[in-house]
NUNU-742574 format. One line per 3 residues: their letters; for each residue x, y, z of C-alpha. Coordinates in nm, 3 decimals. Last residue first. Example, Ala and Ser with C-alpha at 12.3 -4.5 7.8 and 13.67 -1.06 7.14 Angstrom:
% NUNU-742574
SA = 1.367,-0.106,0.714 ~ 1.230,-0.450,0.780;
This chain:
% NUNU-742574
EGE = -0.051,-2.344,-0.006 ~ -0.280,-2.046,-0.011 ~ -0.465,-1.945,-0.326;
FDH = -0.455,-1.571,-0.362 ~ -0.633,-1.262,-0.228 ~ -0.914,-1.505,-0.141;
AAV = -1.011,-1.314,0.176 ~ -0.926,-1.627,0.377 ~ -0.580,-1.628,0.213;
RLP = -0.530,-1.263,0.311 ~ -0.629,-1.336,0.671 ~ -0.399,-1.640,0.669;
RLM = -0.110,-1.411,0.557 ~ -0.143,-1.155,0.837 ~ 0.063,-1.353,1.090;
AFI = 0.326,-1.451,0.834 ~ 0.382,-1.089,0.727 ~ 0.393,-0.973,1.089;
EQC = 0.640,-1.253,1.169 ~ 0.859,-1.154,0.874 ~ 0.860,-0.796,1.004;
EEA = 0.955,-0.930,1.349 ~ 1.251,-1.116,1.197 ~ 1.369,-0.806,1.010;
DYA = 1.360,-0.586,1.322 ~ 1.057,-0.380,1.422 ~ 1.025,-0.016,1.535;
GLG = 1.165,0.082,1.193 ~ 0.837,-0.018,1.028 ~ 0.766,0.310,0.851;
FDM = 0.871,0.170,0.513 ~ 1.211,0.098,0.667 ~ 1.290,0.472,0.667;
AML = 1.590,0.432,0.435 ~ 1.390,0.180,0.231 ~ 1.125,0.441,0.164;
DRT = 1.384,0.700,0.057 ~ 1.565,0.458,-0.175 ~ 1.230,0.346,-0.319;
AAE = 1.129,0.707,-0.386 ~ 1.454,0.764,-0.579 ~ 1.420,0.443,-0.782;
CVE = 1.052,0.507,-0.861 ~ 1.125,0.866,-0.963 ~ 1.400,0.753,-1.200;
RGK = 1.183,0.475,-1.347 ~ 0.894,0.715,-1.398 ~ 1.125,0.964,-1.574;
DTI = 1.231,0.684,-1.809 ~ 0.862,0.615,-1.871 ~ 0.658,0.329,-1.723;
SAL = 0.406,0.164,-1.953 ~ 0.030,0.132,-1.916 ~ -0.148,-0.083,-2.172;
TGR = -0.515,-0.037,-2.253 ~ -0.778,-0.296,-2.337 ~ -1.068,-0.305,-2.581;
GDN = -0.883,-0.444,-2.884 ~ -0.677,-0.682,-2.673 ~ -0.336,-0.796,-2.799;
PNP = -0.244,-0.453,-2.944 ~ -0.328,-0.291,-2.608 ~ -0.418,0.069,-2.677;
RKD = -0.169,0.318,-2.532 ~ -0.093,0.473,-2.195 ~ 0.231,0.638,-2.081;
VLG = 0.362,0.654,-1.724 ~ 0.578,0.892,-1.519 ~ 0.492,1.209,-1.711;
SKV = 0.305,1.356,-1.414 ~ -0.024,1.359,-1.606 ~ 0.038,0.991,-1.700;
LRD = 0.089,0.905,-1.332 ~ -0.241,1.075,-1.246 ~ -0.414,0.878,-1.524;
VTN = -0.257,0.557,-1.390 ~ -0.399,0.610,-1.041 ~ -0.747,0.716,-1.161;
TVS = -0.768,0.427,-1.408 ~ -0.648,0.180,-1.146 ~ -0.902,0.311,-0.894;
TPH = -1.182,0.273,-1.148 ~ -1.070,-0.085,-1.218 ~ -1.113,-0.173,-0.846;
VML = -0.799,-0.263,-0.652 ~ -0.609,-0.583,-0.577 ~ -0.270,-0.441,-0.677;
REG = -0.206,-0.744,-0.898 ~ -0.560,-0.757,-1.039 ~ -0.582,-0.383,-1.092;
IKS = -0.247,-0.379,-1.273 ~ -0.353,-0.680,-1.482 ~ -0.670,-0.498,-1.594;
MPL = -0.465,-0.192,-1.692 ~ -0.255,-0.410,-1.920 ~ 0.111,-0.410,-1.822;
EGK = 0.427,-0.230,-1.924 ~ 0.789,-0.214,-1.816 ~ 0.882,-0.488,-2.064;
QSF = 0.949,-0.768,-1.817 ~ 0.719,-0.637,-1.543 ~ 0.877,-0.550,-1.206;
TLL = 0.921,-0.184,-1.304 ~ 0.549,-0.167,-1.381 ~ 0.462,-0.305,-1.038;
VLA = 0.692,-0.051,-0.875 ~ 0.519,0.232,-1.061 ~ 0.176,0.104,-0.955;
EYR = 0.290,0.076,-0.592 ~ 0.417,0.436,-0.602 ~ 0.080,0.552,-0.732;
AFT = -0.095,0.379,-0.441 ~ 0.162,0.516,-0.194 ~ 0.083,0.865,-0.315;
LEY = 0.317,1.038,-0.554 ~ 0.417,1.394,-0.639 ~ 0.783,1.297,-0.583;
PKV = 0.791,1.523,-0.274 ~ 0.481,1.327,-0.156 ~ 0.661,0.990,-0.151;
VAD = 0.807,1.028,0.201 ~ 0.496,1.192,0.352 ~ 0.281,0.918,0.194;
VEA = 0.491,0.656,0.374 ~ 0.448,0.820,0.714 ~ 0.075,0.888,0.671;
LLI = 0.011,0.537,0.535 ~ 0.205,0.381,0.820 ~ 0.018,0.568,1.093;
QQA = -0.327,0.507,0.943 ~ -0.249,0.138,0.883 ~ -0.124,0.104,1.241;
RMI = -0.453,0.253,1.363 ~ -0.649,-0.001,1.156 ~ -0.433,-0.289,1.282;
STI = -0.469,-0.176,1.644 ~ -0.849,-0.147,1.609 ~ -0.854,-0.489,1.445;
AAM = -0.657,-0.646,1.731 ~ -0.852,-0.473,2.009 ~ -1.181,-0.593,1.858;
SPA = -1.041,-0.943,1.787 ~ -0.959,-0.986,2.155 ~ -1.334,-0.982,2.228;
NGW = -1.401,-1.050,2.599 ~ -1.748,-0.952,2.715 ~ -2.002,-0.696,2.596;
RQK = -1.998,-0.412,2.848 ~ -1.711,-0.486,3.086 ~ -1.496,-0.649,2.818;
WHE = -1.558,-0.356,2.581 ~ -1.461,-0.105,2.851 ~ -1.128,-0.283,2.903;
DAR = -1.070,-0.311,2.526 ~ -1.146,0.060,2.486 ~ -0.876,0.135,2.744;
AIP = -0.628,-0.091,2.562 ~ -0.712,0.094,2.239 ~ -0.680,0.434,2.409;
DFS = -0.331,0.352,2.542 ~ -0.275,0.599,2.825 ~ -0.105,0.936,2.883;
LSL = -0.212,1.049,2.537 ~ 0.044,1.187,2.300 ~ -0.011,1.542,2.182;
PKP = -0.129,1.579,1.824 ~ 0.141,1.640,1.564 ~ 0.144,1.990,1.422;
M = 0.026,2.046,1.064;
C-alpha cells in the first residue's frame, strides 16, 4: 500500500485555526487530535515490525507481560488487568497466541473457574526477536531523544491517573 502524499500544511493546525474562529480557543482539541494521530502513526509502524512474527502490538504486549511474570504464566484475569483491556479482548488475544504456538492455556489450579496462560519456548524466542526489532526502531519514537520520551511519559501520566489506571503518588 503506497504512502499517501504529504500535505503542504499541518491539517491539525489548520483545524485549530478554524476551531478558534468558529467556537473559540480550545487547545485541548488540537492536543487530542495530535495524540490520536500520533497513536495511528505509532500503531501502524509498530504493527509493521511485529507482523512478520504473526503478531499485533496487543499480542506482543501479552507475550512481554508473560515473560515478565516469575513463572512465565498468569491468570487470564490478571493479563486483562495489567494490560487494561476487556476480558473478551484478552481471550481473543491469548487464543490467537495459542493458535500460533506461542502460548499455552490450562485450568488455573488455584481458581476452579479461571484459566492460566503460559508462554512457550517458541513464544519466548518470538518475543525476544520482536523486542530486538522494536528497540532498533525506538518503538516508532526515533524523532525524540531519551529525555523527550521521559517528558512524554511524564506529561501523559496525570491523564492516566485521572482515568484511574493506577493510584498516583
